[in-house]
C-alpha positions as CSV (number, residue, x, y, z in Angstrom):
1,X,49.2,4.9,-34.0
2,X,46.0,4.1,-32.0
3,X,44.2,6.2,-29.4
4,X,45.2,5.7,-25.8
5,X,42.4,4.2,-23.8
6,X,42.2,4.2,-20.0
7,X,41.0,0.6,-19.2
8,X,39.6,1.6,-15.8
9,X,37.3,4.2,-17.4
10,X,36.4,1.7,-20.2
11,X,35.3,-0.9,-17.6
12,X,33.4,1.6,-15.5
13,X,31.5,3.0,-18.6
14,X,30.7,-0.5,-19.8
15,X,29.3,-1.4,-16.3
16,X,27.3,1.8,-16.2
17,X,25.8,1.1,-19.6
18,X,24.8,-2.4,-18.6
19,X,23.1,-1.1,-15.4
20,X,21.3,1.6,-17.4
21,X,20.1,-1.0,-19.9
22,X,18.9,-3.3,-17.1
23,X,17.1,-0.4,-15.4
24,X,15.4,0.6,-18.6
25,X,14.2,-3.0,-19.1
26,X,12.9,-3.1,-15.5
27,X,11.0,0.2,-15.9
28,X,9.3,-1.1,-19.0
29,X,8.6,-4.5,-17.4
30,X,7.5,-3.5,-13.9
31,X,7.1,0.3,-13.8
32,X,3.9,2.3,-13.6
33,X,3.6,6.1,-13.7
34,X,2.6,8.1,-10.6
35,X,-0.7,8.9,-12.4
36,X,-1.5,5.2,-12.9
37,X,-0.8,4.5,-9.2
38,X,-2.9,7.5,-8.0
39,X,-5.8,6.4,-10.3
40,X,-5.8,2.9,-9.0
41,X,-5.6,4.2,-5.4
42,X,-8.7,6.5,-6.0
43,X,-10.6,3.7,-7.7
44,X,-10.0,1.4,-4.7
45,X,-11.1,4.2,-2.3
46,X,-14.3,4.7,-4.3
47,X,-15.0,0.9,-4.3
48,X,-14.4,0.7,-0.6
49,X,-16.7,3.7,0.2
50,X,-19.5,2.7,-2.2
51,X,-21.3,0.3,0.2
52,X,-21.0,2.8,3.0
53,X,-22.6,5.5,0.9
54,X,-25.7,3.3,0.2
55,X,-26.5,2.4,3.8
56,X,-29.7,3.8,5.2
57,X,-29.6,5.8,8.4
58,X,-31.7,4.2,11.1
59,X,-32.5,6.2,14.2
60,X,-30.5,5.0,17.1
61,X,-33.3,5.3,19.7
62,X,-35.8,3.2,17.5
63,X,-33.2,0.5,16.8
64,X,-32.2,0.0,20.4
65,X,-35.8,-0.2,21.7
66,X,-37.0,-2.7,19.1
67,X,-34.0,-5.1,19.5
68,X,-35.1,-8.7,20.0
69,X,-32.5,-9.2,22.7
70,X,-34.2,-6.5,24.9
71,X,-37.7,-7.9,24.5
72,X,-37.0,-11.1,26.5
73,X,-38.2,-11.1,30.1
74,X,-35.5,-11.0,32.6
75,X,-35.4,-13.5,35.5
76,X,-35.0,-11.4,38.5
């Protein structure tokens, strides 16, 4: 005679296998490793900071005194 099979367990196992298969396909299709994400994040931070690193520091007192807005005579 054949082996006795619990149909509820069979259905649950079949459902679990289908979910695992779908999860594996999604990981392949959409997934990235933590290292890849960190690498992209650091590259973005470097790109954002690059223009700031190249700016020249201009003295605050000299910039404020030579401003064209301050050189106009006031009506008073």
